[in-house]
N, C-alpha and C positions, 0 to 999 in steps of 0.2 A: 610710476613715472609717466608724465604726460606725453602726448603723441609727438610733439616736436623735440622735446628733450631726448627722447628715445633715439631719434634719428641722429641728433647731434652728438650723442654718446658714441654711436657707431662711426659716424663720419664727422669728426670734430671740426669746428669752424676756426680758421686762423686768418687774420687780416694783417697786411703789411702796407701801411700808408707810405707812399713813395713821392707824393708831391702835395704841398700846401702853399697857397698864396694866390697872387694875381697872375692870370695868363692874358697875353695879348697876341693876336694873330693866330697862326696855325700850330697846333701841337699834335704830333703823330703818336699813335700807340700801335704796337705790333700785335699780330695774332699770338695768343697765348693758349696752348693746348691743355695746360694743366691747371690754370687758374682763371677765375673770373675777374672782372674789373668793376669797381664802383667809382662813380664820379658824383660827388656831393657838390651841387651848385648852390653856393650861398647867395651870390649875386651875379646876374647875367646882363644881357642875354648871351646865350651860347648856342652855336650850331653844332649838332652832332652829324658828322659825315661818315658814311660807311656803316659797317655793321649790318644787322638784319633789316633795318628800316631804310637803309640807303641815305636818308637825310631827315633830320628832325630839328625843330627850333624849340629851345628851352627858354621861356620868357619869364618864369617865376622860379623862386627857390625850389629845387627838386632833387630827388635822389634817383640816379640812373644806375641800374645793375645789369651787367652783361654776364650771365653765368658761364657762357662759353665765349671768351673774348676774341672776336674777330678783329682784324685790323680796322682801325677807325681813327678819326680826327676830331678834335675839339677846336672850334674856331670862335674867337672872341674879338670884340671891337678893338681896333688898333689904338684908339685913344684912351678909352675908359677901361678896357679889359673886363675880366670877370674873376670873382673870387671862388676858388674851387679847392676841394680836398679829393685826392685820387688815391685809391688803394687797390692792391691785388688781394683776391679772396680765394682761399682754398678750403675744400671740404675733404677731410680724411687725408690720404696720401696723394691726392690729386687725380686728374683724369675723370673718367666716368663715375658718377655716383647717383643714388636715387634722389637726392635733393635737387641738384642742378638739372638733372634729366627731366624733372617734373615741371620746370619753369620755362616760360617762353624765352626766346633768345635775347629779348630786351624788356626789362621792367622799368617803367618810368612812373614815379609817384611824386606828385607835388607835396612838399613837406607839410602843408596845411592839412593833408589827408592822413597824416600819421598821428593818431590821437596820443596825447601825453608825451610826445617826443621832444617838446620844446626845451625842457631843462637839460636833457641829454645833449641836444644840439648846441645849446649855449656853452656847455662844458667842453664839448668837442671843438667848437670854434675858439674858445679861450686857449686851449692847448695848441690848436693848429696855427694860430696867428700870434704866438708868443715864443719865448726862448727859455721856458722853464726847464730845469734839470729833470730827467726822466720823461721828457716830452714824447719821444718816439714810442716807448712802451705804453704810455697813457693813451696816445692816439690810437694805437693798434687795438687795445682793449675796448675803447669807446666805439671804434668802428665795428668791432665784432658785436657789441650790444645793439648797435643801430641795425646791423644786418638781421639779427634775431627779430627785432621789431618789424623789419621788412617782411621776413618770412611769415610772421604771424598775420600781417596784413594780407599777404597773398593767400594764406589759408582761409581767413575770415571772409575775404572778398571773392574767393573763387578764381583768383588770377593764376591758375595752374592748368596744365595741358596733359592730364593723364598721369600715370605712374603713382608713386608713393604719396606725394602731397595731395593729389586728387582724391585718392582713396581715404586719406586721413581727414579730408574736408567733409566727407559724408559721415554723419553721426553713427549710422549702423555699421558701415564697413570699417570704420575706425576701430571699433571694438575687436573685430577679428584681426585687423592689421597690427594693432599694438601688441596683441598676444603673439602673433607670428614673428614680429620684429624682435620681441623679447626673447624668443626661444626658437631660433632658426633651425636648430639641430633636431627638433621634434618631428616625428613622422605625422605630419598633418593630414587629416582626412577632410574631404569636402564637407561632410556632415557636421564635423566638429566646428569648422569655421562658420558654417551657416548658423549653427546653434548660438555661437557667440554673437553673431549679428542679429539674432532673433528673427531669422528668415528661413523659408524652406530651401532645400538644396537647389531646386531649379531656379527660384527667384534670386537667390544669392549669386549663383553662377552668372545669370544674365546681368544683374546689377553690377557685379564686380567687373565684368568685361566692358560694360557701358562706361563706367567711371574711370577705370585704370587703363583701359586699352589692351588688357591681357586677361587670359584665363587665370584662375587662382593657381593652378599648377605651374604655369609659365611665370607668373609673378614670383612665386616662391623660388623657382630655379634662378630667376634673374637676381633676386635679393641675395641668395646664397653666393652666386658668382661675384656680384658686386662687393659683397662683404669679404669674400676670399681675396679679391684683388687688393682691397684696402689692407688686409692683414698681411698679405705677401709683401706688399710694398713697404710696410712698416718693419719688415724683417722677421716675421713669424715663420718658423719652419713649416714646410708643406704638410708633414705628418700631423702637426698640431692644428693647422688650419682646417684640414679635412674633417677632423672631429668637431671643431667649433662650428662649422657651417652645415653639419648634418650629413656628411658623406661617409664617415666611418673609417675610410682608408685613403691613402694617397692615390691609389689606382682608381677608386670610385670617383674621387674629385677630378682626377685628370680626364676621365671619360666625359663627365658632365661639362667640364671646362672646354674641352675640344668641341662638343656639340654646340655650345653657346658661342664660343669665341673663334673656333676654327684653328686653334693652336693650343699646345699644352701649357700648364701653368708656368713651368720653368722656362719654356721657350718665350712665352709672353713677357715674363719678368725680365728676361735678357734684352728683349727689344725695347722695353720701357727704360731700362737702366742705361742702354747705349743711345737712347734717343731716336732709334730707328722707327718707332711707332709708339703712339700713346692711345690707349682705349679707355 
């Protein structure tokens, strides 16, 4: 399985298109702790106000992705407006995950820079600005494919900021990471990971930290806890999750979870379910 498919198998991508059409004036979007937001600007111009950049002018057809959706506004001309498609994007069960954690707070890509995407965009626009039956399901699936294209673009262009995607952008580190991602329960040794990358232990450890921002041991622990969170939120029992992510028993996973998150798995899951906190 390839490097990106492996992540998407663990943290599946789902899109929900919630607006298509012409916007005029100011449109507000609230903070969303569990989902990202995508704005596909077919025709502008559009002003993005708020979010990580504070303000940004979109003057050509573009794809805007906010992996962690802060409160923001889209402002279009009152007379001519702008044609947009807006969607909420979720990876896995929502909250923190290795995919969105590796991306900057705002990704803006002119559509002309997405190679081969034009047929997909034409089909998406046809669905977005029509009243075909099955339209919503088609739009959601097409938007998911578009996001996969965006993630490929980010990997190939190095538009990542550490973490899993940065590691997978490095040809040698990717060999070790894909093996680690495929088998998180394995007792991984530094020597084994370095051998997979074709590097010495020392060079691998330095390179790994330079690229991902973490030591190999910390990365593995973070990956296991992120995976445990996703599995717990999907309804998997703690005793099964502990084995799947490499801790062997609920007590061992609980100790690791508390070290990383400051709270037990069951306590964390209760706060998430009640909306008291989302991590």
